[in-house]
All heavy atoms as an XYZ file, in Angstrom:
813
protein
N      20.138     40.113     35.754
C      19.924     38.826     35.034
C      21.132     37.899     35.183
O      21.074     36.725     35.485
C      19.720     39.128     33.574
C      19.653     37.952     32.700
S      18.033     37.142     32.972
C      17.913     36.107     31.498
N      22.371     38.610     35.172
C      23.603     37.766     35.181
C      23.812     37.057     36.677
O      24.236     35.952     36.674
C      24.860     38.508     34.828
C      24.920     38.803     33.251
C      24.800     40.007     32.769
C      24.885     37.710     32.410
C      24.893     40.239     31.378
C      24.920     37.945     30.963
C      24.959     39.087     30.464
N      23.559     37.734     37.701
C      23.655     37.082     39.015
C      22.790     35.936     39.141
O      23.139     34.814     39.648
C      23.328     38.161     40.060
C      23.676     39.516     39.303
C      23.224     39.258     37.834
N      21.556     35.969     38.595
C      20.621     34.879     38.717
C      21.091     33.769     37.853
O      21.004     32.570     38.228
C      19.271     35.341     38.139
C      18.160     34.316     38.128
C      17.451     34.361     39.391
N      16.388     33.373     39.321
C      15.331     33.380     40.193
N      15.303     34.386     41.087
N      14.420     32.442     40.041
N      21.719     34.030     36.638
C      22.201     32.958     35.716
C      23.403     32.301     36.335
O      23.453     31.133     36.298
C      22.583     33.638     34.294
N      24.202     32.947     37.033
C      25.341     32.440     37.751
C      24.901     31.527     38.803
O      25.480     30.404     38.929
C      26.121     33.665     38.300
C      27.404     33.201     38.983
C      28.267     34.512     39.433
C      29.542     34.083     39.946
N      30.374     35.218     40.462
N      23.941     31.967     39.518
C      23.371     31.016     40.513
C      22.750     29.765     40.062
O      22.961     28.685     40.483
C      22.338     31.788     41.408
C      21.691     31.007     42.467
C      20.640     31.941     43.203
O      20.949     33.046     43.561
O      19.543     31.365     43.389
N      21.997     29.898     38.911
C      21.280     28.833     38.207
C      22.353     27.838     37.720
O      22.225     26.551     37.892
C      20.424     29.260     37.069
O      19.464     30.143     37.692
C      19.707     28.142     36.425
N      23.513     28.239     37.021
C      24.509     27.369     36.603
C      25.141     26.615     37.711
O      25.386     25.453     37.688
C      25.524     28.201     35.757
C      24.950     28.663     34.484
C      26.765     27.283     35.450
C      24.435     27.653     33.456
N      25.519     27.301     38.800
C      26.066     26.649     40.072
C      25.194     25.630     40.486
O      25.659     24.445     40.869
C      26.397     27.696     41.065
N      23.867     25.838     40.645
C      22.902     24.800     41.071
C      22.864     23.643     40.012
O      22.842     22.458     40.522
C      21.564     25.407     41.203
C      21.371     26.247     42.425
C      19.939     26.801     42.503
C      19.801     27.673     43.729
N      18.395     28.349     43.772
N      22.945     23.815     38.821
C      22.834     22.837     37.799
C      24.183     21.909     37.941
O      24.031     20.755     37.848
C      22.759     23.404     36.424
N      25.234     22.506     38.087
C      26.496     21.841     38.263
C      26.547     21.042     39.451
O      26.772     19.802     39.436
C      27.680     22.933     38.344
C      28.993     22.175     38.744
C      28.043     23.549     37.066
N      25.992     21.607     40.604
C      25.965     20.741     41.768
C      25.078     19.582     41.683
O      25.260     18.588     42.299
C      25.459     21.680     42.915
N      23.968     19.689     40.912
C      23.068     18.652     40.714
C      23.439     17.616     39.640
O      22.652     16.722     39.342
C      21.685     19.168     40.500
C      21.140     19.938     41.682
C      19.666     20.371     41.544
N      19.180     20.859     42.730
C      18.529     21.999     42.798
N      18.137     22.694     41.749
N      18.165     22.443     43.991
N      24.533     17.950     38.952
C      24.993     16.999     37.989
C      24.380     17.122     36.563
O      24.460     16.122     35.806
N      23.769     18.123     36.270
C      23.242     18.416     35.015
C      24.228     18.354     33.923
O      25.475     18.701     34.115
C      22.408     19.843     34.997
N      23.884     17.869     32.736
C      24.869     17.955     31.619
C      24.739     19.335     31.029
O      23.712     19.810     30.561
C      24.310     16.839     30.589
C      24.542     15.428     31.308
C      24.099     14.349     30.289
N      25.059     14.322     29.195
C      24.624     13.743     28.091
N      23.422     13.450     27.854
N      25.664     13.697     27.094
N      25.917     19.862     30.867
C      26.125     21.313     30.527
C      26.980     21.388     29.306
O      28.126     20.715     29.408
C      26.484     22.291     31.560
C      25.457     22.201     32.657
C      26.757     23.670     31.071
C      25.847     22.900     33.961
N      26.620     22.018     28.219
C      27.509     22.267     27.191
C      28.054     23.666     27.018
O      27.349     24.555     27.343
C      26.928     21.719     25.774
N      29.262     23.775     26.526
C      29.728     25.183     26.269
C      29.229     25.641     24.889
O      28.886     24.801     24.039
C      31.222     25.141     26.210
S      32.042     25.031     27.809
N      29.199     26.889     24.704
C      28.727     27.512     23.509
C      27.678     28.516     23.780
O      26.724     28.179     24.457
N      27.762     29.579     23.160
C      26.768     30.623     23.435
C      26.705     31.710     22.258
O      27.488     31.922     21.413
C      27.391     31.443     24.664
O      26.374     32.409     24.898
C      28.736     32.143     24.367
N      25.501     32.184     22.215
C      25.111     33.388     21.360
C      24.969     34.552     22.236
O      24.710     35.646     21.813
C      23.847     33.168     20.570
C      24.013     31.963     19.628
O      25.039     31.868     18.966
O      23.093     31.141     19.572
N      25.087     34.367     23.641
C      24.821     35.460     24.547
C      25.897     36.541     24.553
O      27.079     36.221     24.302
C      24.561     34.832     25.899
N      25.629     37.673     24.901
C      26.608     38.641     25.093
C      27.557     38.487     26.288
O      28.571     39.164     26.349
C      25.776     39.984     25.189
C      24.498     39.561     25.830
C      24.213     38.209     25.229
N      27.278     37.567     27.126
C      28.118     37.397     28.270
C      29.534     36.892     27.950
O      30.427     37.365     28.510
C      27.421     36.370     29.216
N      29.578     35.988     27.000
C      30.934     35.472     26.575
C      30.916     35.677     25.026
O      30.304     34.949     24.406
C      31.020     33.995     26.891
C      30.783     33.582     28.288
C      32.367     33.441     26.390
C      31.801     34.085     29.278
N      31.665     36.663     24.555
C      31.739     37.031     23.093
C      32.318     35.972     22.341
O      33.182     35.071     22.818
C      32.564     38.288     22.985
C      32.542     38.784     24.468
C      32.438     37.734     25.416
N      31.973     35.725     21.076
C      32.480     34.718     20.205
C      33.998     34.969     20.150
O      34.519     36.006     20.188
C      31.940     34.903     18.781
C      30.498     34.541     18.737
N      30.030     33.311     18.819
C      29.346     35.372     18.581
C      28.703     33.297     18.725
N      28.264     34.534     18.625
N      34.766     33.844     20.094
C      36.211     33.824     20.119
C      36.792     33.833     21.511
O      38.017     33.858     21.627
N      35.933     34.084     22.591
C      36.512     34.100     23.958
C      35.977     32.941     24.663
O      35.654     32.991     25.862
C      35.970     35.381     24.583
C      36.396     36.600     23.932
C      37.933     36.765     23.856
C      38.236     38.105     23.283
N      39.659     38.291     23.223
N      35.951     31.696     24.140
C      35.470     30.557     24.689
C      36.114     30.050     25.923
O      35.630     29.477     26.804
C      35.417     29.384     23.681
C      34.844     29.771     22.436
O      35.244     30.606     21.679
N      33.695     29.059     22.113
N      37.363     30.432     26.053
C      38.176     30.119     27.249
C      37.488     30.714     28.499
O      37.515     30.146     29.543
C      39.560     30.486     27.103
N      36.952     31.858     28.227
C      36.356     32.527     29.468
C      35.153     31.833     29.875
O      34.764     31.836     31.185
C      35.914     33.953     28.996
C      36.975     34.894     28.840
C      36.638     36.311     28.632
C      37.810     37.270     28.513
N      37.416     38.639     28.523
N      34.442     31.075     29.023
C      33.317     30.313     29.378
C      33.887     29.036     30.273
O      33.122     28.710     31.283
C      32.542     29.850     28.291
C      31.173     29.097     28.552
C      30.277     28.812     27.420
O      30.676     29.104     26.225
O      29.261     28.200     27.752
N      34.941     28.516     29.865
C      35.437     27.464     30.660
C      35.845     27.919     32.105
O      35.565     27.244     33.088
C      36.749     26.912     30.055
C      36.604     26.269     28.696
C      37.895     25.755     28.103
C      35.503     25.093     28.658
N      36.486     29.124     32.159
C      36.831     29.710     33.508
C      35.461     29.836     34.266
O      35.442     29.618     35.537
C      37.495     30.967     33.305
C      37.733     31.614     34.604
C      38.930     30.679     32.794
N      34.507     30.445     33.640
C      33.257     30.631     34.365
C      32.603     29.405     34.867
O      32.005     29.355     35.943
C      32.274     31.386     33.332
N      32.667     28.380     34.072
C      32.075     26.975     34.512
C      32.881     26.523     35.762
O      32.267     26.005     36.727
C      32.026     26.071     33.393
C      31.005     26.355     32.278
C      31.260     25.331     31.037
C      29.647     26.215     32.871
N      34.114     26.678     35.749
C      34.882     26.267     36.834
C      34.636     27.080     38.089
O      34.432     26.552     39.331
C      36.456     26.142     36.567
C      37.294     25.938     37.819
C      36.771     25.164     35.568
N      34.459     28.436     37.859
C      34.047     29.255     38.940
C      32.744     28.922     39.556
O      32.421     29.198     40.697
C      34.128     30.781     38.508
C      35.536     31.320     38.283
O      36.434     30.688     38.696
O      35.513     32.430     37.663
N      31.914     28.231     38.818
C      30.578     27.954     39.287
C      30.448     26.453     39.789
O      29.347     26.026     39.909
C      29.547     28.132     38.129
C      29.263     29.756     37.968
C      28.853     30.059     36.548
N      28.796     31.402     36.452
C      29.579     32.253     36.246
N      30.972     31.958     36.324
N      29.388     33.653     36.084
N      31.623     25.854     39.909
C      31.588     24.588     40.492
C      32.065     23.258     39.700
O      32.170     22.233     40.280
N      32.235     23.404     38.415
C      32.771     22.399     37.605
C      34.307     22.112     37.943
O      34.913     23.163     38.285
C      32.571     22.563     36.248
C      31.286     22.344     35.530
S      31.386     22.254     33.720
C      29.708     21.854     33.377
N      34.797     20.881     37.767
C      36.133     20.761     37.760
C      36.711     21.183     36.387
O      35.944     21.197     35.505
C      36.536     19.217     37.931
O      36.042     18.525     36.869
C      35.960     18.656     39.233
N      38.011     21.524     36.265
C      38.503     21.867     34.985
C      38.263     20.702     33.863
O      37.831     20.983     32.787
C      39.993     21.918     35.190
C      40.098     22.469     36.610
C      39.013     21.621     37.354
N      38.253     19.499     34.308
C      38.013     18.359     33.402
C      36.620     18.383     32.919
O      36.276     18.228     31.760
C      38.413     16.954     33.976
C      38.183     15.797     32.961
C      38.988     15.990     31.776
C      38.640     14.477     33.735
N      35.695     18.662     33.890
C      34.161     18.730     33.387
C      33.975     19.949     32.506
O      33.251     19.722     31.547
C      33.412     18.995     34.744
C      33.253     17.662     35.525
C      32.539     18.045     36.857
O      32.901     19.014     37.550
N      31.583     17.201     37.266
N      34.768     21.027     32.691
C      34.575     22.126     31.813
C      35.066     21.786     30.327
O      34.441     22.179     29.519
C      35.257     23.299     32.386
N      36.107     21.188     30.277
C      36.801     20.760     28.973
C      35.840     19.805     28.385
O      35.541     19.940     27.122
C      38.200     20.158     29.327
C      39.196     21.386     29.675
C      38.656     19.470     28.019
C      40.469     20.746     30.135
N      35.312     18.854     29.150
C      34.334     17.889     28.454
C      32.957     18.648     28.062
O      32.457     18.304     27.091
C      34.009     16.863     29.396
C      35.097     15.816     29.605
C      34.766     14.712     30.554
N      35.815     13.761     30.544
C      35.985     12.916     31.620
N      35.266     12.852     32.646
N      36.969     11.965     31.503
N      32.663     19.643     28.838
C      31.553     20.547     28.350
C      31.642     21.094     27.013
O      30.652     21.349     26.319
C      31.149     21.518     29.436
N      32.911     21.418     26.679
C      33.233     22.072     25.374
C      33.590     21.065     24.244
O      33.658     21.431     23.103
C      34.435     22.955     25.588
N      33.641     19.788     24.634
C      33.984     18.693     23.717
C      32.994     17.529     23.631
O      31.991     17.650     22.965
C      35.499     18.194     24.012
O      35.599     17.760     25.283
C      36.419     19.232     23.788
N      33.191     16.641     24.417
C      32.424     15.459     24.379
C      30.917     15.620     24.685
O      30.008     15.221     23.970
C      32.878     14.269     25.345
O      33.021     14.725     26.637
C      34.246     13.830     24.809
N      30.620     16.347     25.734
C      29.314     16.686     26.135
C      28.580     17.549     25.148
O      27.398     17.248     24.820
C      29.183     17.240     27.665
C      27.702     17.719     27.967
C      29.736     16.280     28.594
N      29.252     18.594     24.636
C      28.586     19.422     23.595
C      28.217     18.566     22.436
O      27.112     18.709     21.760
C      29.680     20.568     23.158
N      29.104     17.649     21.970
C      28.757     16.837     20.840
C      27.627     15.934     21.096
O      26.707     15.849     20.267
C      29.991     16.015     20.383
N      27.581     15.381     22.315
C      26.491     14.515     22.640
C      25.123     15.260     22.680
O      24.147     14.720     22.209
C      26.709     13.902     24.041
C      27.867     12.754     23.952
C      28.335     12.380     25.327
O      27.804     12.805     26.349
O      29.337     11.593     25.438
N      25.167     16.462     23.223
C      23.912     17.174     23.432
C      23.332     17.735     22.159
O      22.181     18.009     22.109
C      24.039     18.274     24.516
C      24.269     17.755     25.908
C      24.502     18.941     26.897
C      23.122     16.965     26.306
N      24.287     17.900     21.075
C      23.676     18.263     19.852
C      23.516     17.042     18.982
O      23.236     17.205     17.673
C      24.451     19.366     19.146
C      25.973     18.933     18.864
C      24.502     20.630     19.978
C      26.679     19.944     17.914
N      23.677     16.001     19.513
C      23.461     14.558     18.806
C      24.270     14.411     17.543
O      23.746     14.043     16.559
C      22.015     14.460     18.534
C      21.598     12.991     18.231
O      22.217     12.215     18.737
O      20.599     12.879     17.522
N      25.550     14.617     17.729
C      26.434     14.348     16.624
C      27.583     13.343     17.079
O      27.979     13.354     18.228
C      27.219     15.532     16.057
C      26.176     16.492     15.330
C      27.997     16.277     17.040
N      27.936     12.455     16.274
C      28.951     11.548     16.669
C      30.206     11.527     15.923
O      31.116     10.666     16.061
C      28.464     10.013     16.713
C      27.849      9.610     15.299
O      28.064     10.354     14.370
O      27.219      8.580     15.208
N      30.290     12.566     15.037
C      31.664     12.709     14.302
C      32.585     13.762     14.829
O      33.494     14.162     14.190
C      31.186     13.147     12.818
C      30.588     14.482     12.707
O      30.144     15.044     13.702
O      30.468     14.957     11.594
N      32.456     14.194     15.995
C      33.184     15.218     16.645
C      33.157     15.045     18.191
O      32.358     14.422     18.730
C      32.912     16.525     16.250
C      31.498     17.026     16.607
C      31.065     18.121     15.896
N      30.593     17.686     14.572
C      30.383     18.441     13.560
N      30.525     19.779     13.520
N      30.039     17.997     12.452
N      33.961     15.876     18.802
C      33.810     15.952     20.340
C      34.913     15.127     21.056
O      35.121     15.215     22.212
N      35.691     14.372     20.288
C      36.831     13.645     20.938
C      37.909     13.425     19.850
O      37.598     13.490     18.710
C      36.357     12.295     21.473
C      35.624     11.399     20.544
C      34.772     10.391     21.305
N      34.230      9.365     20.248
C      33.189      9.633     19.504
N      32.525     10.828     19.536
N      32.786      8.729     18.642
N      39.042     13.115     20.202
C      40.148     12.826     19.421
C      40.270     11.314     19.007
O      40.435     10.455     19.897
C      41.506     13.254     20.012
C      41.835     14.662     20.310
C      43.056     14.926     20.965
C      41.663     15.441     18.918
N      39.790     11.052     17.794
C      39.829      9.571     17.312
C      39.906      9.667     15.852
O      39.459     10.609     15.169
C      38.511      9.165     17.694
C      38.218      7.623     17.583
C      36.950      7.188     18.143
O      36.734      7.387     19.293
O      36.132      6.528     17.375
N      40.706      8.684     15.332
C      40.927      8.565     13.832
C      39.512      8.522     13.096
O      38.546      7.923     13.495
C      41.605      7.216     13.547
C      41.687      7.125     12.041
C      42.925      7.332     14.136
N      39.430      9.470     12.122
C      38.300      9.526     11.244
C      37.260     10.628     11.670
O      36.288     10.783     11.063
N      37.441     11.166     12.837
C      36.500     12.194     13.344
C      36.961     13.593     13.075
O      38.201     13.808     12.887
C      36.302     12.076     14.894
C      35.741     10.626     15.406
C      35.423     10.741     16.906
C      34.444     10.348     14.693
N      36.121     14.547     13.075
C      36.394     15.963     12.907
C      37.042     16.359     14.210
O      36.498     16.024     15.271
C      35.239     16.799     12.576
C      34.426     16.475     11.388
C      33.110     17.236     11.268
C      35.249     16.725     10.104
N      38.163     17.028     14.132
C      38.801     17.565     15.432
C      39.541     18.806     15.211
O      40.282     18.852     14.173
C      39.717     16.484     16.028
N      39.345     19.855     16.028
C      40.323     20.871     16.039
C      41.179     20.753     17.361
O      40.507     20.389     18.415
C      39.508     22.208     16.169
C      38.572     22.349     14.974
O      38.895     21.762     13.967
O      37.541     23.201     15.126
N      42.351     21.059     17.310
C      43.292     20.686     18.395
C      43.961     22.039     18.788
O      44.396     22.779     18.025
C      44.331     19.631     18.071
C      43.557     18.407     17.653
C      45.351     19.443     19.233
C      44.505     17.415     16.961
N      44.037     22.329     20.145
C      44.841     23.404     20.656
C      45.917     23.004     21.683
O      45.621     21.859     22.210
C      43.952     24.542     21.143
C      43.289     24.004     22.655
C      42.968     25.103     20.198
C      42.725     25.201     23.448
N      46.906     23.750     21.712
C      47.841     23.452     22.769
C      48.027     24.767     23.613
O      48.018     25.849     23.004
C      49.120     22.971     22.299
N      48.245     24.605     24.918
C      48.385     25.747     25.745
C      49.592     25.581     26.700
O      49.972     24.388     26.825
C      47.115     25.979     26.722
C      45.817     26.266     25.819
C      46.801     24.754     27.530
N      50.173     26.661     27.247
C      51.449     26.469     28.090
C      51.128     26.145     29.547
O      51.108     27.041     30.398
C      52.074     27.957     27.954
C      50.795     28.777     27.857
C      49.800     28.010     27.030
N      50.790     24.990     29.797
C      50.404     24.621     31.194
C      49.414     23.483     31.172
O      49.085     22.978     30.137
N      49.092     23.086     32.366
C      48.070     22.027     32.512
C      46.694     22.551     32.819
O      46.422     23.058     33.892
C      48.535     21.246     33.594
C      47.630     19.954     33.903
O      46.670     19.902     33.201
O      47.993     19.120     34.799
N      45.708     22.495     31.834
C      44.434     23.087     32.077
C      43.629     22.334     33.201
O      42.712     22.824     33.650
C      43.709     22.950     30.665
C      44.424     21.866     30.012
C      45.885     21.998     30.477
N      44.051     21.120     33.491
C      43.485     20.383     34.521
C      43.791     21.009     36.040
O      43.023     20.703     36.935
C      43.814     18.955     34.443
C      43.285     18.137     33.316
C      43.780     16.761     33.333
C      41.812     18.379     32.973
N      44.887     21.750     36.090
C      45.173     22.315     37.315
C      44.962     23.947     37.324
O      44.703     24.471     38.300
C      46.623     22.083     37.695
O      47.483     22.610     36.761
C      46.972     20.600     38.053
N      44.914     24.476     36.080
C      44.630     25.912     35.912
C      43.864     26.081     34.614
O      44.512     26.210     33.484
C      45.964     26.651     35.970
C      45.758     28.201     35.593
O      44.528     28.624     35.702
O      46.752     28.865     35.388
N      42.640     26.081     34.630
C      41.756     26.258     33.540
C      42.060     27.544     32.781
O      41.825     27.590     31.494
C      40.176     26.090     33.727
C      39.467     25.760     32.436
C      39.693     27.322     34.611
C      39.732     24.392     31.808
N      42.490     28.568     33.408
C      42.863     29.786     32.817
C      43.961     29.730     31.651
O      43.859     30.588     30.789
N      44.787     28.642     31.721
C      45.762     28.617     30.577
C      45.141     28.388     29.177
O      45.676     28.608     28.287
C      46.836     27.502     30.744
C      47.543     27.804     32.122
C      46.192     26.188     30.858
N      43.685     27.988     29.225
C      43.045     27.903     27.972
C      42.944     29.113     27.169
O      42.696     29.188     26.002
C      41.808     27.115     28.130
O      40.968     27.891     29.003
C      41.941     25.751     28.632
N      43.191     30.227     27.863
C      43.103     31.433     27.270
C      44.301     31.979     26.511
O      44.430     32.966     25.894
N      45.363     31.112     26.619
C      46.746     31.393     26.065
C      47.082     30.279     25.072
O      47.981     29.528     25.235
C      47.721     31.510     27.182
C      49.140     32.036     26.603
O      49.196     32.451     25.342
O      50.066     31.977     27.444
N      46.415     30.313     23.992
C      46.575     29.275     23.006
C      47.785     29.490     22.146
O      48.086     30.533     21.648
C      45.310     29.139     22.055
C      45.486     28.153     20.851
C      44.086     28.765     22.728
N      48.640     28.489     22.100
C      49.938     28.563     21.311
C      49.914     27.767     20.070
O      50.906     27.853     19.304
C      51.051     28.107     22.301
C      51.193     28.784     23.618
C      51.754     30.202     23.554
N      51.808     30.855     24.742
C      52.898     30.950     25.579
N      53.915     30.193     25.403
N      52.793     31.597     26.734
N      49.141     26.803     19.893
C      49.040     26.036     18.752
C      47.686     25.643     18.401
O      46.784     25.469     19.179
C      49.722     24.669     19.083
C      49.711     23.601     18.056
C      50.617     23.549     17.125
C      48.693     22.613     18.058
C      50.668     22.526     16.115
C      48.702     21.670     17.088
C      49.575     21.583     16.048
N      47.348     25.725     17.076
C      45.967     25.440     16.681
C      46.146     24.563     15.258
O      46.860     24.839     14.448
C      45.243     26.651     16.192
C      43.884     26.403     15.609
C      45.046     27.587     17.457
N      45.310     23.415     15.372
C      45.228     22.546     14.224
C      43.742     22.358     13.924
O      43.084     21.984     14.786
C      45.926     21.221     14.404
C      45.765     20.269     13.214
S      46.520     18.705     13.438
C      48.294     19.058     13.431
N      43.436     22.627     12.697
C      41.917     22.460     12.308
C      41.999     21.691     10.946
O      42.687     22.011     10.060
C      41.435     23.802     12.138
C      39.895     23.704     11.658
C      39.444     25.132     11.580
C      37.915     25.110     11.122
N      36.861     24.373     11.937
N      41.264     20.613     10.928
C      41.174     19.826      9.733
C      42.476     19.266      9.280
O      42.725     19.081      8.115
N      43.396     18.981     10.189
C      44.672     18.380      9.917
C      45.779     19.483      9.495
O      46.921     19.154      9.237
N      45.364     20.756      9.418
C      46.367     21.760      8.982
C      46.660     22.686     10.096
O      45.748     23.084     10.896
C      45.619     22.647      7.882
C      46.589     23.781      7.369
C      45.967     24.560      6.269
O      44.953     24.155      5.722
N      46.637     25.538      5.967
N      47.881     22.925     10.420
C      48.421     23.724     11.477
C      48.148     25.230     11.064
O      48.604     25.654      9.968
C      49.859     23.599     11.888
C      50.374     24.478     12.851
C      49.971     22.052     12.321
N      47.506     25.950     11.921
C      47.244     27.418     11.579
C      48.063     28.305     12.538
O      48.353     29.496     12.282
C      45.728     27.720     11.898
C      44.772     27.232     10.778
C      44.326     25.867     10.730
C      44.562     28.045      9.671
C      43.596     25.482      9.636
C      43.776     27.634      8.481
C      43.313     26.344      8.549
O      42.503     25.911      7.520
N      48.492     27.768     13.647
C      49.172     28.648     14.597
C      50.227     27.556     15.290
O      49.841     26.510     15.749
C      48.407     29.279     15.587
C      49.223     30.127     16.441
C      48.175     30.924     17.335
N      48.957     31.804     18.280
C      48.470     32.851     18.911
N      47.207     33.140     18.700
N      49.120     33.531     19.752
N      51.409     28.050     15.522
C      52.434     27.258     16.261
C      53.398     28.155     16.874
O      53.828     29.157     16.347
C      53.203     26.272     15.286
C      54.049     25.323     15.935
N      55.328     25.440     16.109
C      53.622     24.065     16.453
C      55.753     24.436     16.719
N      54.806     23.517     16.881
N      53.758     27.790     18.246
C      54.586     28.696     19.005
C      54.251     30.144     19.025
O      55.166     30.971     18.854
C      56.088     28.444     18.458
C      56.582     27.067     18.640
O      56.132     26.434     19.682
O      57.374     26.590     17.966
N      52.991     30.531     19.177
C      52.580     31.863     19.215
C      52.626     32.657     18.000
O      52.270     33.773     17.987
N      52.864     32.062     16.801
C      52.949     32.747     15.534
C      52.119     32.145     14.460
O      51.724     30.904     14.674
N      51.798     32.746     13.304
C      51.036     32.132     12.289
C      51.938     31.001     11.693
O      53.064     31.055     11.573
C      50.681     33.138     11.246
N      51.288     29.959     11.282
C      51.917     28.902     10.608
C      52.070     29.226      9.084
O      51.553     29.917      8.574
C      51.086     27.589     10.742
């Protein structure tokens, strides 16, 4: 099943399909979302497209307009990683800072 799914995603990416991150499937366990970003890049997305799949595109595809981008008045969770995810999407797996609902939960690798 997984080889077929991998091929299908690659074809969808190549054809410009709108793809959102998020899964209930056993392939990417909950809390390991960065692996999904890496998988999307491995299947043909650019790192920016993968990040958008987890943010703006995901919000659009579930038809919500109060999240998905950083803008005053919107819901937003923010992370920081040690590097440029646009050149190495893998750095999204090494989260060093987390802010949710305006509250810092993690900073510099430790609990806030």
